Structure formats: C-alpha cells, structure tokens
C-alpha positions as CSV (number, residue, x, y, z in Angstrom):
1,M,0.1,0.0,-0.1
2,F,2.9,2.4,0.8
3,L,4.6,2.2,-2.7
4,L,1.2,2.7,-4.4
5,A,0.5,5.7,-2.5
6,A,3.9,6.6,-3.1
7,T,3.4,6.3,-6.7
8,A,0.4,8.4,-6.5
9,L,2.2,11.4,-5.4
10,T,4.9,11.7,-7.8
11,A,2.5,10.6,-10.9
12,A,2.2,14.7,-10.6
13,P,5.4,16.4,-9.7
14,A,5.8,19.6,-9.5
15,H,7.6,21.9,-12.5
16,A,11.1,21.0,-12.9
17,Y,12.0,24.6,-12.2
18,S,10.0,24.7,-9.3
19,S,10.6,24.2,-5.4
20,V,8.2,22.4,-3.6
21,Q,6.7,22.9,0.0
22,L,5.5,20.3,2.2
23,Q,3.0,21.4,5.2
24,A,2.0,18.9,7.3
25,V,1.0,18.7,11.1
26,I,2.6,16.1,13.7
27,D,0.5,12.7,13.9
28,Q,-1.7,14.3,10.9
29,G,-2.1,12.7,7.5
30,A,-4.0,16.1,6.0
31,A,-0.9,17.7,4.2
32,Y,-0.3,20.3,1.5
33,R,2.0,20.3,-1.2
34,N,2.5,23.7,-3.1
35,G,-0.9,24.7,-1.0
36,D,-2.9,21.9,-2.7
37,A,-4.6,19.2,-0.4
38,L,-3.0,15.8,0.2
39,T,-2.8,12.5,2.3
40,L,0.1,11.3,4.2
41,Q,-0.3,7.3,4.5
42,N,2.4,8.0,7.4
43,P,2.2,11.2,9.0
44,P,5.2,12.8,11.1
45,R,5.8,11.5,14.6
46,I,7.2,12.6,17.5
47,I,10.2,9.8,18.1
48,R,12.4,9.4,21.0
49,G,12.0,13.6,21.4
50,R,12.4,14.1,17.6
51,T,9.8,15.1,14.7
52,M,10.3,12.5,12.2
53,L,9.1,11.9,8.9
54,P,8.3,8.7,6.5
55,L,11.6,9.0,4.1
56,R,9.8,7.4,1.0
57,E,6.7,9.0,1.1
58,V,8.2,12.5,1.5
59,A,10.6,12.1,-0.8
60,A,7.9,11.3,-3.2
61,V,6.2,14.1,-2.3
62,L,8.7,16.3,-2.7
63,G,9.8,15.2,-6.2
64,Q,13.1,13.2,-5.1
65,T,14.0,9.8,-5.6
66,V,15.1,7.2,-2.7
67,L,17.5,5.1,-4.3
68,G,18.8,1.7,-3.6
69,D,17.5,-1.0,-2.1
70,T,17.4,-2.8,1.3
71,A,21.2,-2.5,2.2
72,Q,21.4,0.7,1.0
73,L,19.6,3.9,0.7
74,T,20.5,7.4,-0.3
75,L,18.7,10.7,-1.1
76,G,20.4,13.5,-1.3
77,R,23.9,13.9,0.8
78,L,22.0,11.5,3.4
79,S,23.0,7.5,2.9
80,L,21.5,5.0,5.3
81,D,21.6,1.2,6.4
82,P,18.0,0.1,7.0
83,R,19.4,-3.3,8.5
84,K,21.2,-1.3,11.1
85,M,19.3,1.7,11.1
86,Q,22.3,3.8,10.9
87,A,22.3,7.1,8.9
88,Y,25.4,8.8,7.1
89,L,25.4,12.7,5.9
90,D,28.1,13.4,3.8
91,G,29.7,9.7,4.9
92,T,29.4,11.3,8.7
93,P,27.7,9.1,11.0
94,Q,24.7,10.4,12.5
95,P,23.3,9.9,16.0
96,A,20.9,6.8,16.1
97,E,17.3,8.8,17.5
98,T,17.4,10.5,13.8
99,V,16.4,7.3,12.2
100,G,13.6,5.4,13.1
101,Q,10.7,2.8,11.9
102,V,7.2,2.3,12.2
103,G,5.8,-1.2,11.2
104,N,7.8,-1.5,7.9
105,V,8.1,2.5,7.4
106,V,11.7,3.9,7.8
107,Y,11.3,7.2,9.5
108,V,14.3,10.0,9.8
109,S,14.5,13.2,11.5
110,A,13.0,16.3,9.9
111,R,15.9,17.9,10.4
112,L,18.3,15.2,9.0
113,L,16.0,15.2,5.8
114,A,16.4,19.0,5.5
115,D,19.9,18.7,5.4
116,A,20.3,16.1,3.3
117,L,18.3,18.1,0.5
118,N,19.6,21.0,1.5
119,A,16.0,22.3,2.2
120,N,14.6,24.7,4.4
121,L,12.7,23.6,7.5
122,S,10.6,26.0,9.7
123,F,7.8,24.8,12.8
124,S,4.9,26.7,13.9
125,D,5.1,28.9,17.7
126,D,3.4,25.3,19.1
127,G,6.3,23.2,17.4
128,R,3.1,21.0,15.9
129,T,3.2,22.4,12.2
130,L,6.3,21.5,10.2
131,T,7.1,23.4,6.3
132,L,9.8,21.8,4.4
133,T,10.9,23.9,1.1
134,A,13.2,21.9,-1.1
135,L,14.9,22.5,-4.4
136,P,14.0,20.6,-7.3
137,P,16.7,17.5,-8.3
138,G,19.7,19.4,-9.8
139,G,17.8,23.0,-8.9
140,N,20.1,25.6,-7.9
141,P,18.8,28.2,-5.0
142,L,17.7,31.6,-6.0
143,A,18.9,34.4,-4.1
144,P,16.1,36.3,-2.2
145,Q,14.2,39.3,-3.1
146,A,14.6,42.8,-1.2
147,R,11.1,45.0,-1.3
148,F,9.5,47.3,0.9
149,S,7.4,50.2,0.6
150,T,6.4,53.8,2.5
151,D,3.3,55.1,2.9
152,K,3.9,58.2,0.5
153,S,7.0,59.6,-1.1
154,T,6.9,62.8,0.3
155,Y,7.2,64.2,3.5
156,A,7.4,67.4,5.5
157,P,10.3,67.6,8.3
158,G,9.4,65.9,11.5
159,E,6.5,63.7,9.8
160,R,6.6,60.3,10.7
161,V,7.6,57.7,7.7
162,V,5.4,54.2,7.7
163,Y,7.2,51.2,6.5
164,T,5.6,47.9,4.9
165,E,8.6,45.6,4.2
166,Y,7.6,42.7,2.0
167,A,10.9,40.9,1.0
168,F,10.6,37.1,0.0
169,D,12.4,34.0,-0.9
170,P,11.7,32.7,-4.1
171,D,12.9,29.2,-2.9
172,G,10.7,29.6,0.1
173,A,14.2,29.8,2.6
174,D,14.0,31.7,5.8
175,L,14.9,35.3,6.1
176,T,17.5,35.4,8.8
177,S,19.3,38.9,8.3
178,R,18.3,42.4,6.9
179,K,20.2,45.3,6.4
180,W,19.1,48.8,6.4
181,T,21.1,51.5,5.2
182,G,19.5,55.2,5.2
183,R,16.2,54.2,7.0
184,Q,15.0,56.5,9.6
185,D,11.5,56.8,11.0
186,V,11.4,60.5,10.9
187,Y,13.6,63.0,8.5
188,F,13.7,66.6,10.4
189,Q,15.6,68.2,7.4
190,P,14.2,69.1,4.2
191,G,16.2,67.0,1.4
192,T,16.0,64.2,-0.6
193,Y,17.1,60.6,1.0
194,T,18.0,57.4,-0.2
195,V,16.5,54.3,1.9
196,T,17.8,50.4,0.7
197,L,17.0,46.9,2.0
198,Q,19.5,43.7,1.3
199,V,18.0,40.7,2.8
200,T,20.1,37.2,3.6
201,N,18.4,34.1,3.2
202,A,19.1,30.6,5.5
203,R,21.4,29.4,2.9
204,G,23.4,32.8,3.1
205,L,22.5,33.9,-0.3
206,S,22.2,37.6,-0.4
207,S,19.4,39.9,-2.0
208,Q,20.3,43.0,-4.4
209,P,19.7,45.7,-2.8
210,Y,16.3,47.7,-3.3
211,T,16.4,51.2,-2.9
212,R,13.4,53.6,-2.9
213,T,13.7,58.0,-2.4
214,I,12.2,59.8,0.2
215,T,11.6,63.9,-0.3
216,V,11.4,66.1,2.6
217,T,9.8,69.0,2.0
218,G,7.4,72.2,3.1
219,A,6.4,73.0,6.8
220,P,7.8,71.0,10.1
221,I,5.2,68.9,11.5
222,D,7.2,67.8,14.6
223,T,10.3,68.7,16.4
224,P,12.6,66.0,17.8
225,L,10.9,66.1,21.2
226,S,7.9,66.4,20.0
227,Y,7.7,63.7,17.5
228,A,9.7,61.5,20.4
229,L,6.5,61.9,23.3
230,K,4.2,61.1,20.5
231,Y,6.1,58.1,18.9
232,A,8.6,57.0,21.5
233,T,8.1,53.7,22.6
234,P,9.0,52.8,26.4
235,G,12.9,52.2,26.7
236,D,13.5,54.9,23.9
237,T,16.2,57.4,24.2
238,F,15.7,60.7,23.0
239,A,17.2,64.3,22.8
240,D,15.8,67.2,25.6
241,T,18.6,70.1,25.8
242,R,16.7,71.7,28.3
243,V,15.7,68.8,30.5
244,L,18.0,70.5,33.9
245,T,15.7,73.7,33.5
246,Y,12.6,72.1,34.3
247,P,11.3,73.0,38.0
248,A,11.2,70.5,40.7
249,L,8.4,68.5,41.8
250,N,7.8,68.3,45.5
251,G,7.1,65.2,46.5
252,Q,4.5,64.4,49.6
253,S,6.2,61.8,51.6
254,V,3.7,59.6,53.5
255,Q,4.2,57.2,55.9
256,G,4.7,53.2,54.5
257,P,5.5,50.1,55.9
258,A,7.9,49.8,58.3
259,M,10.4,47.8,56.7
260,P,14.4,47.5,57.1
261,L,17.1,47.1,54.6
262,L,19.9,44.9,55.5
263,F,22.5,46.1,52.7
264,S,25.9,44.4,51.9
265,D,28.3,46.0,49.7
266,S,31.6,46.0,52.0
267,P,34.1,44.9,51.2
268,E,32.9,44.7,47.6
269,A,35.3,42.5,46.5
270,P,36.1,40.2,49.2
271,T,39.6,38.0,48.7
272,T,39.1,35.2,51.4
273,S,36.1,33.3,52.7
274,G,34.2,35.2,55.4
275,V,31.3,37.1,56.9
276,L,29.9,39.7,54.9
277,Y,27.4,41.3,57.2
278,Q,25.2,40.1,59.8
279,D,22.3,41.4,61.4
280,S,18.9,39.9,63.6
281,L,15.3,41.2,62.9
282,S,11.7,39.6,63.1
283,G,8.9,40.6,60.6
284,Q,9.4,42.1,57.1
285,A,13.1,42.9,55.7
286,R,14.8,44.0,52.1
287,L,17.8,42.1,51.2
288,L,20.4,43.7,49.3
289,A,23.7,42.1,48.3
290,Y,26.4,43.7,45.6
291,H,29.7,41.2,46.0
292,V,32.4,40.5,43.2
293,N,34.6,37.1,44.2
294,A,38.1,38.1,44.4
295,L,39.0,34.8,45.6
296,T,41.4,33.0,43.7
297,V,39.2,30.1,43.7
298,P,35.4,29.4,42.6
299,A,32.8,30.6,45.7
300,R,29.2,31.4,46.4
301,L,27.5,34.2,48.3
302,Y,25.0,33.4,50.9
303,V,22.5,34.5,53.4
304,V,21.8,32.2,56.0
305,A,18.7,32.7,58.5
306,R,19.4,31.1,62.3
307,N,16.6,30.9,64.5
308,L,17.1,32.6,67.6
309,E,13.6,31.9,69.2
310,S,12.7,29.2,71.8
311,R,9.9,28.1,69.1
312,P,9.8,27.3,65.3
313,V,10.0,29.8,63.1
314,E,8.8,30.3,59.8
315,V,11.0,32.7,57.0
316,R,9.3,33.4,54.2
317,T,10.5,34.8,50.6
318,D,8.2,36.9,49.0
319,R,10.2,38.7,45.9
320,L,13.6,37.8,44.7
321,G,15.4,39.2,41.8
322,E,19.4,38.3,41.1
323,T,22.2,38.3,38.8
324,A,24.6,36.1,38.7
325,P,27.4,35.2,37.5
326,T,28.9,38.3,35.9
327,R,31.8,40.1,34.9
328,I,29.8,43.1,33.5
329,E,29.0,45.3,36.3
330,G,26.5,47.6,34.7
331,L,24.3,44.5,34.1
332,L,24.0,43.2,37.5
333,G,21.8,46.0,39.1
334,Q,19.2,45.8,35.9
335,V,19.0,42.3,35.4
336,T,18.1,42.0,38.8
337,L,15.4,44.4,39.0
338,L,13.8,42.9,36.0
339,D,14.1,39.5,37.6
340,Y,12.5,41.2,41.0
341,F,9.7,42.8,39.7
342,A,8.7,39.3,37.7
343,S,9.1,37.3,41.1
344,S,5.8,35.8,42.0
345,D,5.7,32.7,43.7
346,S,6.8,32.9,47.7
347,Q,9.0,30.0,49.0
348,S,8.7,29.3,53.0
349,V,11.2,27.4,55.6
350,T,10.2,26.4,58.7
351,L,13.8,26.9,61.1
352,Q,13.4,25.0,64.6
353,P,15.3,26.2,67.5
354,G,18.9,27.1,67.0
355,Q,18.9,25.5,63.0
356,S,20.5,27.1,60.4
357,V,19.4,27.6,56.7
358,A,20.4,29.3,53.8
359,V,17.6,31.4,52.2
360,Y,19.7,32.5,49.4
361,A,22.6,30.9,47.6
362,S,24.2,32.5,44.7
363,P,25.3,30.4,41.7
364,T,29.4,29.4,41.7
365,L,31.3,32.4,41.3
366,G,34.4,32.4,38.7
367,S,37.0,34.3,40.1
368,G,36.3,38.3,39.5
369,S,32.7,37.0,38.8
370,G,29.9,39.0,40.5
371,V,26.4,39.1,42.0
372,N,23.6,41.2,42.6
373,M,20.7,39.8,45.0
374,M,17.7,41.9,46.1
375,Q,14.9,39.8,48.3
376,D,12.3,40.5,50.4
377,I,11.2,37.9,52.7
378,N,9.0,37.8,55.9
379,A,9.8,36.2,59.6
380,S,7.4,35.1,62.2
381,G,9.9,35.3,64.7
382,R,13.3,36.7,65.5
383,V,16.3,35.4,63.3
384,E,20.0,36.2,62.9
385,L,20.6,36.7,59.1
386,T,24.1,36.5,58.2
387,Y,25.9,37.2,54.7
388,L,29.0,35.0,53.8
389,M,31.5,34.5,51.0
390,L,32.6,31.2,51.1
391,E,34.8,29.1,49.0
392,E,32.7,26.6,46.9
393,N,33.6,23.8,48.8
394,L,32.8,25.0,51.9
395,P,29.5,24.6,53.4
396,P,27.4,26.8,54.5
397,T,27.1,25.2,58.0
398,A,26.4,26.6,61.7
399,Q,30.2,25.1,62.6
400,V,31.4,27.0,59.6
401,I,30.3,30.3,60.1
402,Q,31.8,30.3,63.7
403,Q,35.2,29.7,61.9
404,L,35.2,32.4,59.8
405,P,36.1,35.7,60.4
406,F,34.3,38.9,60.1
407,L,35.7,40.7,57.2
408,A,36.4,44.4,57.5
409,P,34.8,47.0,55.3
410,D,37.2,48.3,52.6
411,G,36.2,52.2,53.1
412,K,34.9,52.7,50.0
413,H,31.6,51.2,50.0
414,Q,28.5,50.6,52.7
415,R,26.9,48.0,54.6
416,G,24.3,48.2,57.4
417,T,21.1,47.6,58.7
418,F,18.7,50.7,57.3
419,A,15.1,51.6,58.3
420,G,12.8,52.7,55.3
421,A,13.2,50.4,53.0
422,V,10.1,51.3,51.6
423,R,10.0,55.1,50.4
424,T,6.1,55.9,49.9
425,I,5.9,59.4,47.8
426,R,2.9,61.4,46.3
427,V,2.9,64.0,43.2
428,N,0.3,66.1,42.0
429,L,0.9,67.0,38.5
430,T,0.1,70.8,38.2
431,Q,2.9,72.1,35.6
432,F,4.8,70.8,32.6
433,P,7.4,70.0,32.1
434,A,8.6,69.1,35.4
435,R,10.8,66.9,37.3
436,L,11.2,64.3,40.3
437,V,14.7,63.7,41.7
438,I,15.4,61.0,43.1
439,G,19.0,60.1,44.8
440,D,20.5,63.0,45.2
441,G,21.1,62.9,49.2
442,M,19.4,66.4,49.3
443,V,16.1,67.1,47.6
444,D,15.6,62.8,48.3
445,P,18.0,62.3,52.0
446,A,20.0,59.2,52.2
447,L,19.3,56.8,54.5
448,T,21.2,56.7,57.8
449,G,21.4,53.2,59.7
450,T,24.2,51.4,61.7
451,D,26.9,48.9,60.6
452,A,25.8,46.1,63.2
453,L,29.0,44.7,63.0
454,T,31.1,47.7,63.8
455,G,28.8,49.9,65.8
456,Q,29.8,52.5,63.1
457,P,26.8,55.1,61.6
458,Q,26.5,54.3,58.0
459,R,24.4,56.7,55.0
460,L,23.3,55.2,52.1
461,T,24.3,57.3,49.7
462,G,22.2,56.8,46.3
463,N,19.3,54.7,48.5
464,Y,20.5,51.5,46.8
465,G,18.0,48.8,47.5
466,V,15.0,51.4,48.3
467,L,11.8,50.6,46.5
468,Y,10.3,54.6,45.8
469,D,6.5,53.5,45.9
470,I,5.3,56.6,43.6
471,Q,1.6,57.4,42.8
472,V,1.3,60.4,40.2
473,V,-2.0,62.1,40.3
474,G,-2.9,64.4,37.4
475,A,-1.0,62.0,35.1
476,A,-3.2,61.3,31.9
477,G,-2.2,62.7,28.8
478,T,1.5,63.0,30.3
479,A,4.7,61.6,28.8
480,V,7.2,60.2,31.9
481,A,10.7,59.9,30.9
482,L,14.1,59.4,33.1
483,S,17.0,61.6,33.0
484,P,19.8,60.4,34.3
485,R,22.3,63.2,36.2
486,G,25.0,61.3,38.3
487,G,26.8,59.3,35.1
488,L,25.5,55.8,33.3
489,Y,22.5,54.5,34.2
490,R,21.0,51.0,33.3
491,G,17.9,50.2,35.3
492,A,14.4,48.8,35.2
493,M,10.8,50.2,36.8
494,N,7.7,48.3,37.4
495,I,4.5,51.0,36.5
496,Q,1.1,50.4,37.0
497,D,-1.6,52.5,34.8
498,G,-5.2,51.5,35.0
499,P,-5.3,47.3,34.3
500,V,-1.7,47.5,32.9
501,T,1.5,46.0,35.0
502,Q,4.4,46.3,33.4
503,A,8.2,46.0,34.2
504,I,10.5,48.9,31.4
505,K,13.9,48.3,30.9
506,L,15.5,51.4,30.9
507,P,17.1,52.2,28.5
508,K,16.2,49.6,25.8
509,V,19.9,49.0,24.8
510,G,22.7,49.7,26.4
511,S,23.1,52.4,28.9
512,T,21.6,56.2,29.5
513,G,24.2,58.5,30.4
514,T,23.7,62.7,30.1
515,P,20.8,64.5,31.3
516,D,19.9,65.7,28.2
517,S,19.2,62.2,26.9
518,P,15.9,61.0,28.8
519,T,14.9,57.6,28.1
520,L,11.0,57.1,27.6
521,L,9.4,55.3,30.4
522,W,5.5,55.2,29.5
523,R,2.5,57.5,28.6
524,P,-0.5,57.2,31.2
525,A,-3.8,56.7,30.0
526,S,-4.6,57.2,33.9
527,N,-5.5,60.4,35.7
528,V,-3.5,58.2,39.1
529,F,-0.6,56.4,37.9
530,N,1.7,53.9,40.1
531,I,6.2,54.0,39.9
532,D,7.8,51.5,41.7
533,F,11.7,52.7,41.3
534,V,14.5,51.0,42.8
535,P,17.9,52.7,42.1
536,A,19.9,49.9,40.0
537,S,23.3,48.5,41.6
538,G,26.3,49.6,39.8
539,S,24.5,52.4,37.9
540,N,25.2,56.3,39.2
541,L,22.4,58.1,40.7
542,P,21.0,60.7,41.2
543,I,18.2,60.7,38.2
544,S,14.9,62.6,37.7
545,L,11.9,61.6,36.5
546,V,10.4,64.2,33.9
547,F,7.1,64.6,33.2
548,Y,6.0,66.2,30.2
549,K,2.6,67.0,28.6
550,S,1.6,64.9,25.1
551,S,-0.6,65.1,22.5
552,S,0.8,61.6,21.1
553,P,-1.8,58.6,19.7
554,S,-0.4,56.1,22.3
555,V,-0.6,52.2,21.2
556,F,0.7,50.8,24.3
557,G,-0.7,47.8,25.4
558,G,-2.5,47.2,22.1
559,V,-5.0,50.0,22.5
560,V,-5.3,53.6,20.7
561,K,-5.7,56.4,22.8
562,H,-5.7,59.5,21.9
563,Y,-4.4,62.5,23.9
564,T,-5.3,66.4,24.2
565,P,-3.0,69.0,26.2
C-alpha cells in the first residue's frame, strides 16, 4: 500500500524549475504540497523526542527519488543502512535517534532530511506544524528578493514615515537578516533621502539592494522632542537639551511600611571566605547584596538565617531578584530588578530553635565574577541573618560560620541596617514639564543606619535597594521619562497604569548617561499612575523622573488612545 501511495504522489510532480513545499502536522495525515491538499499515509511523528518523517513518502511528495535497496538507501546527501538503522550525512555517522521505524516504514528526523536535501525547515510556534521547502533535483537555489514600500513618497520635516517590508525568498527559505541603509522613522531636515534594504536567507544568499527615494519638504510637523513624546516607545532615548531647566516637583512623603534594609556591599570584592554582614530581625525586611568574588578560587554568596527563638520560626521569601554570575558590572542591577519585578511565587522554610538554613545561595562565582541579589523576606520570629562569601568547597553550616572571620569593610562602599526600605511619595502634576529628583541626597535624603558588626553609623548614598512607591495624580495625557544626572544608568521600573502592570527596561539597549538624553518610561492613560522604582546597583545616581504634557496617539498595550493637552 505504501508503494502505491508513493506512486500516486509522484504522478503529479511539480514543474522541474519549481521548489516544492510540504506543510504537515504531527500525527495528522492531512497535508499540503504547494498549497494543494494531500493525504500522507504515514504522518509525521514524535519519536524519542524528535520530529520524524517517513523517508520514502516525503521524498515522493517533494519530487525526489530514494535510490538503493534494503542494504543501502540514498537521498541527496543522506545514505542509510535500514538493517542497522544507521544514517550518514556526507559520510558522517548521525545519532541513532535520527532514524526510526514504525511498522515497515523507515522514518528519519525532519532536520536530517532537510540537511540531506539542502532544504529549508521551519516550525510553528507550538512546534506541531512543519514546513519543508526543497529545490527540485538538480536545481540551484535562487537569491532572495528585497522589497519594501513607504506610505507615501513626500513628507514634511518631522512627519512619521511608515515602512512596509515584503521581502521574500523564491525557494521558500527563511530570511535570516535584514540590512537597512539610510532608513529613519522621521526626517527633520528638508532634502532627498535614499533608503536601501538588502536581505539574506538561511542558505547565506543575499539579495540585490532594493532602493526607494524619500523627499522631505514643506513646513515642519514636529521637532525631535515633540516627535519623541508622540511616538517613542518605552526604553527609547531622545534628546532634550532643556531638561535640567525644568522646575523640581515637591513630592509629598507618606508613611510607608516599616521595613528595614540589610545592605551588604563592603567589602565589595572579598579576597577570602568570611562573614560579609550580620544582623538580627523579625518581620518584613529587604536584603541586598552586591559583591565580586576576588578569591583565587570559585566561591558562592549565601544568606543564612538562624532561628533565635525557643519556638519554630517561618522565614518566607516574598520576592527575589538576582544576577549571577557576571563580569559586566552595569548588568548586575538591571537584570536583578527585572527579575525582582517578575518574581511572584513565594517560598518558605520553617526553622526549629537554633536551626540554620541558607535562604539564598548564589550560583558558583568564578574568580572576578559578581553577584547582585535583592530579596524580600518575612520572618515570624527573630532570626539572625548572615551574609557569607564561601569558597565552593565550604558548606554554609553553623560550624563553618563560627570559624569564619568577620571581614572588615573596604572603606569605599556601605554595609549596614537601614530603616525605610520603602519610601512612599505622592505627586500632584500641576505644571509641565517638571522633574522629580531621586537619589541626590538633598532633595531626596539618603538613608542612615548602623553597621551592626562595627557599631559605626552609615549613610546609604544613592539609596540603593530602597523601593520608591510613587503615585502620580494628574498623569493622564502625559509622557514620563527618566533623565540620568550622575553618569551611566541602566535599570528598570515597574508601572501600573489602570489595569496594565508592566516592567520597563531602561534604556531598551545599553546604558543612558547624560541628562539631556532622557529615556521614555510610559505614557499614562489613567489619571492616577503608579511607579515602583529601585535605584539599580552598579548604576549612577541621582536621576530625575521628567513629566511632559503629550498629545500622543499611544498604542501601548495594543489599544490606541488619543490624548489632548
């Protein structure tokens, strides 16, 4: 029956100069060849975790010929010994799981079959539908074709250009890269501009450049600033040379939750195993650690909780963000914040009297690698919390901790326990543009606390680890941006705009570093808008939140909203 089915399929081959495309679904016989329906007698299957195709039947669908007999089968670059179930690609043995058999039908992996025929293979997002595009026997692949259009050919300065790309590959190969030259979403100066697109496919073939000309003339529609306030997306930076001249907003401080911050950043680069910081508490607390392994051997950062009560105590982690390991200092704070904002599943451990357990353990840190972690915990009784840097072969047990030295601070960074891990601020917008300054130590005072190991007072410059709970009233129709004032900044914020809650990466790419290059945060649709902001470890403070009046057609969240000043 299989041979009859294969014969029927080869009776109507594609034209000799055409590619043949097969679309099929796992475990379903219904399929399509070049858009025409057909039935596979042996459907694609998942065998030992791989998507597998019937060799002979699919070859027939694609207009290809399987040569050989029961001792040796050949298809393109593939040779196969069906008795041993061993496949070779260009003479190189392939893994055993790339060949299988269902009844009397030989199956090979879809990927191996595509490689054998120099074909293109792609899958749907759910992995169940595959598309296999093969050249005809002896055919040479054609180069892809670059194509695009613009919504018109003449624009005013500051007018948005809408591009529509419709590049394609004649043989159905995937387009893997696009190279634009001269493309801008807006042109602010009159003139004639040339825009070029070149595309490359999965076979490495590139198209000829495709070019269109744009003319910019007439009265300006937008300036760079007004355009950015309309069309920039969260994380985009834009130019505003007047940003430091805007008046400062007087945020009203509101009593927030009584939550201490246990901050460990000194010594920032310990050279030996030891205790970095230690204090005791009960209830809610935020833990922050920022350290680089300066030992000559791999090490790990731990936070160990010890029950100081005569009864069981539960320690629950409500939120945790971490970055480890990394050698790029600027990445530490941003990734930790994005991880922290995304954290939702709480975990808890119950400690018996005197019992110790690690409530945080970093991955292994190679020498020179760093870790940044921020963790919100809640203890039902008093516990001792100990931050440790331990060379990898040392376990974080009570016996080991008792023998470790307390590492002296490095004199450059802070450590200590600080009251006020949450700073609640309420802002009423009455003038535009305006700025809310954070982390300058004057308008926004630094937290003060105590190093529990030395008893020395501490001042937390920059308020790293403090969550600013900012509620803005009068936010509808505005654009909110972050302006760095102290140097390079790379962080994240969490916003709540009516039903929308979203973490924003700031900036979208790289770092932002000058006050006159703000990064767009959001365009609120709601009159009451909430921002959770934590100064990012490894970045420079202070920063300003800048509020502009906007007349933007916003498409955040997929919903178009029109604002008027």
